[in-house]
C-alpha positions in Angstrom: -35.5 -105.5 -20.4 -36.7 -107.5 -17.2 -34.7 -110.0 -18.1 -31.5 -107.7 -19.2 -31.9 -106.0 -15.8 -32.1 -109.2 -13.6 -29.1 -109.9 -15.5 -26.8 -107.2 -14.8 -28.3 -107.5 -10.8 -26.5 -110.9 -11.1 -23.5 -110.1 -12.9 -23.3 -107.0 -10.0 -23.4 -109.6 -6.8 -21.1 -112.0 -8.4 -18.6 -109.5 -8.5 -19.2 -108.2 -5.7 -18.3 -111.6 -4.5 -15.3 -112.0 -6.0 -13.8 -108.4 -4.9 -14.4 -109.6 -1.3 -12.0 -112.0 -0.9 -9.6 -110.1 -3.0 -9.9 -107.2 -0.7 -9.7 -110.0 2.4 -6.0 -111.5 0.6 -5.0 -107.4 0.4 -5.3 -106.6 3.5 -3.8 -109.6 5.2 -0.9 -109.4 2.8 -0.8 -105.6 4.1 -1.2 -106.5 7.9 1.8 -109.2 7.3 3.9 -106.7 5.7 3.6 -104.2 8.4 4.1 -107.1 10.7 6.9 -108.1 9.4 8.6 -104.8 9.1 7.7 -103.9 12.6 9.2 -107.4 13.0 12.7 -106.3 11.3 13.0 -103.8 13.2 11.9 -105.6 16.6 15.2 -108.5 15.8 16.2 -107.1 12.5 20.0 -105.7 13.2 19.9 -102.3 15.0 20.6 -98.9 13.5 24.0 -98.3 15.8 27.2 -98.3 13.5 29.4 -98.3 16.7 29.7 -99.7 20.3 27.5 -97.9 22.2 26.9 -96.8 25.9 23.7 -96.2 27.3 22.8 -95.7 30.9 19.5 -96.6 32.4 19.2 -94.8 35.8 18.4 -96.6 39.1 13.8 -96.5 38.9 13.4 -95.8 35.3 10.8 -97.3 33.5 10.6 -99.2 30.4 9.7 -96.1 28.3 12.5 -94.3 30.1 14.9 -96.8 29.3 13.2 -96.5 25.7 13.9 -92.9 25.3 17.7 -93.2 26.7 18.2 -95.9 23.7 16.8 -93.9 21.1 18.2 -90.4 21.9 21.8 -92.9 21.7 21.0 -94.4 18.4 20.2 -97.8 19.9 16.8 -98.3 19.0 15.0 -96.8 15.8 11.6 -96.0 17.0 11.1 -96.0 20.6 6.8 -96.8 20.0 7.9 -100.1 18.0 10.3 -100.6 21.0 7.9 -100.4 23.6 4.8 -102.3 21.4 7.4 -105.3 21.0 8.7 -105.4 24.2 5.4 -105.6 25.1 4.5 -108.2 22.9 7.7 -110.3 23.6 9.5 -109.1 26.3 7.7 -112.0 28.7 7.2 -109.5 31.1 10.1 -109.3 32.7 11.8 -106.0 34.9 14.7 -104.2 33.6 17.7 -103.2 35.7 19.6 -99.9 36.1 22.9 -99.7 34.7 25.5 -99.2 32.3 25.4 -101.2 29.2 27.4 -101.3 26.4 25.2 -102.2 22.7 27.5 -103.5 20.2 27.1 -102.2 16.7 23.6 -104.1 14.9 22.5 -105.0 18.1 18.8 -105.7 17.7 15.7 -104.3 19.9 15.1 -107.3 21.3 19.2 -108.3 22.2 18.8 -105.4 23.6 15.9 -105.5 25.8 17.0 -108.7 27.1 20.4 -107.4 27.8 18.7 -104.9 30.2 16.3 -107.8 31.8 19.3 -109.8 32.7 21.5 -107.0 33.6 24.2 -107.4 32.0 25.4 -104.3 32.8 29.0 -102.8 31.8 31.7 -103.8 34.9 33.8 -100.8 35.8 35.5 -101.6 38.6 38.5 -99.9 40.5 40.8 -102.3 42.5 42.8 -101.9 45.9 45.0 -104.6 46.3 46.2 -105.7 49.9 48.9 -103.5 51.7 48.0 -100.7 49.5 48.3 -96.9 50.6 45.6 -94.4 51.3 47.5 -92.0 49.1 47.7 -94.6 46.6 43.9 -95.4 46.9 42.9 -91.9 45.9 45.2 -92.1 43.3 43.5 -95.0 41.7 40.1 -93.2 42.4 41.5 -90.1 40.4 42.6 -92.4 37.6 39.5 -94.1 37.0 37.5 -93.4 34.0 34.0 -92.4 34.1 33.8 -90.9 37.5 33.0 -87.7 38.5 34.4 -85.0 41.3 36.9 -85.6 44.0 38.0 -87.6 46.5 39.9 -86.5 49.8 42.5 -88.9 51.0 41.6 -91.4 53.1 42.5 -92.3 56.9 45.4 -94.8 56.2 43.5 -98.3 57.1 40.1 -97.4 56.7 39.5 -98.7 53.1 39.0 -102.6 52.5 41.4 -104.1 50.0 38.6 -105.3 47.3 37.6 -104.9 43.0 34.8 -102.1 44.0 32.5 -101.6 40.8 30.9 -98.8 39.7 28.6 -96.5 37.2 29.1 -94.1 35.1 29.5 -90.2 36.4 29.4 -91.8 39.7 31.0 -90.2 42.7 34.7 -90.7 43.4 33.2 -89.8 46.8 30.5 -92.1 47.0 33.3 -95.2 46.0 35.5 -94.2 48.4 32.6 -94.1 50.8 31.5 -97.8 49.7 35.4 -98.9 50.3 35.5 -97.1 53.9 31.7 -99.1 54.7 32.9 -102.1 53.9 36.3 -102.0 55.9 34.3 -100.7 59.0 31.5 -103.6 58.5 34.5 -106.4 58.0 36.2 -105.5 61.1 33.3 -105.1 63.5 32.6 -108.6 62.5 36.1 -110.1 62.6 36.8 -107.4 66.5 33.6 -109.5 67.5 34.5 -112.6 67.0 38.7 -112.3 67.7 40.3 -114.8 69.8 40.6 -114.2 73.7 44.0 -112.9 75.2 45.0 -110.6 72.6 47.4 -107.8 73.0 45.4 -106.1 70.6 42.6 -104.3 73.3 41.0 -102.0 70.6 39.9 -102.8 66.6 42.2 -99.5 65.6 45.2 -101.2 67.7 43.8 -104.5 65.5 44.2 -102.9 62.1 47.3 -101.3 62.8 48.7 -104.2 64.0 47.2 -106.0 60.4 48.7 -103.2 58.6 52.2 -104.2 59.5 51.7 -108.0 59.2 50.3 -106.8 55.4 53.6 -105.0 54.5 55.9 -108.2 56.5 55.1 -111.1 54.2 52.8 -111.4 51.3 53.0 -115.7 51.8 49.3 -116.4 53.3 49.9 -119.6 54.9 52.5 -117.4 57.5 50.8 -114.6 58.5 49.2 -116.2 61.4 52.6 -116.7 62.5 54.2 -113.2 61.9 51.1 -112.3 63.9 52.2 -114.3 66.4 56.2 -112.9 66.6 54.6 -109.3 66.6 52.1 -110.1 69.4 55.4 -111.7 71.5 56.8 -109.2 71.4 54.3 -106.7 72.2 53.4 -109.0 75.1 57.8 -109.2 76.5 57.5 -105.2 75.7 60.4 -105.6 72.9 60.4 -103.1 70.4 58.7 -104.5 66.5 61.5 -103.3 64.6 59.5 -103.9 61.0 61.4 -102.0 58.5 57.8 -100.7 56.2 56.8 -98.8 60.0 60.6 -96.6 58.9 59.9 -96.7 55.1 55.9 -95.4 56.3 57.2 -91.3 57.3 59.1 -91.1 54.6 57.0 -91.9 51.5 53.5 -92.4 53.0 53.1 -95.9 51.8 54.6 -95.5 48.4 58.0 -97.7 47.5 60.9 -96.5 49.1 63.0 -97.6 45.6 66.5 -98.2 47.8 67.9 -100.4 50.8 67.1 -98.5 54.2 69.4 -95.3 55.1 71.0 -96.0 59.3 70.3 -92.4 59.7 66.9 -93.4 59.2 66.8 -96.4 61.5 67.6 -94.3 63.9 64.9 -91.7 63.4 62.5 -91.3 65.7 58.9 -90.4 65.2 55.6 -92.0 65.4 55.9 -94.6 63.0 59.6 -96.0 63.8 59.4 -99.5 65.6 63.2 -99.9 65.8 63.8 -96.8 68.1 60.3 -96.8 69.7 58.2 -99.9 72.0 54.7 -100.2 71.2 52.4 -100.0 68.3 53.0 -97.2 65.9 50.6 -93.9 66.3 48.6 -95.0 63.1 48.7 -97.7 60.2 50.9 -98.1 57.5 48.3 -99.5 54.7 45.0 -100.9 54.3 45.2 -104.5 55.5 43.3 -107.0 53.8 40.7 -109.7 54.7 43.4 -112.0 55.7 45.7 -110.1 57.6 43.1 -108.8 59.9 42.2 -112.3 60.8 45.2 -113.5 61.4 46.1 -110.6 64.0 43.1 -111.5 65.8 43.4 -115.5 65.4 47.2 -115.8 65.5 49.2 -118.7 65.6 50.3 -120.9 68.6 53.8 -120.2 68.7 56.5 -118.8 70.2 58.7 -117.6 67.9 60.1 -113.7 68.6 62.4 -113.3 65.1 62.2 -114.2 61.5 63.9 -113.4 58.4 63.5 -114.0 54.9 64.2 -117.9 53.5 64.8 -117.0 50.0 62.1 -118.5 48.6 59.6 -115.7 49.2 58.7 -116.5 53.0 60.7 -116.6 56.2 62.3 -119.0 58.7 61.0 -117.8 62.6 63.4 -118.8 65.7 62.1 -118.7 69.4 65.8 -117.9 70.1 68.2 -115.1 68.9 70.9 -117.4 68.5 68.7 -119.6 66.3 68.0 -116.0 64.2 71.7 -115.0 64.3 72.2 -118.6 62.9 69.1 -118.3 60.3 70.8 -114.4 59.3 73.6 -115.8 58.6 72.3 -118.6 56.3 69.8 -115.9 54.3 73.3 -113.9 54.1 75.4 -116.7 52.7 72.6 -117.6 50.2 72.6 -113.9 49.1 76.1 -113.5 48.7 76.3 -116.9 46.1 73.0 -114.6 44.3 75.4 -111.9 43.7 73.1 -110.0 46.1 75.6 -108.4 48.3 
């Protein structure tokens, strides 16, 4: 009987020893399955079925970003996202901004996007020579901005492309445009050439706005600036056509030829009926036109007229100018434009 008891004891011990590896194997398999499931949530296709836009606020933590992602439906589980981000995220910091999440983007791809700062770029563009009334219209039409922005003072905006984020106030974007102009003008004015006809930064902006509207050819800007500087020094009227148009349209295209009555109009802008600079800028000049006014070409030219190729031909005397005008008219007649 004792022998049978010892036999049963040996069998139970053997059974326990055989169950031990099986339990460990099952536990290991469950752990692998759990990890695989979590890894699928991390690296597998995400839950988004359409393109999503998610905003990560300035100063947001990874936890706050994960909350926004989960709320938008970009990730399935905030805790899983945070766990795997800590394990495999590399410790990189995330960047604020608006992110465009493609359908089925994995959590791993989304974290990489946040760490790389691949934000959605929304831009509002101010071309060189755009009038302020059109700047205000461009801001009003820009999607995803909030609030209103007043029409800025003419010449106070630096032409450029400005990035913005969803729900940013229009007034804040406009403030950046004006800050950029103030900074550029201050730097350019500090490095100006000596002996200029313009004596203040405002006068420089006024003249630069005229240069901007008179030529779109970069190589001509400094010479056009020199012509107007020479005219101002000589006490001659500037006779710049864009200054006639500005009081009529506030910078929008006229869409027709200038009338004789408009040439004779007396106001603070018409440089055919007044001497000196107009009372204010007629557009927002770009960097190149500002630089041209502050560093004009060494030229004695007092006149210029279109040459038919998109540029102008310059003259020092009125007789030379008349001959150039005659050539321009002949070219226009040959083209059937007159």
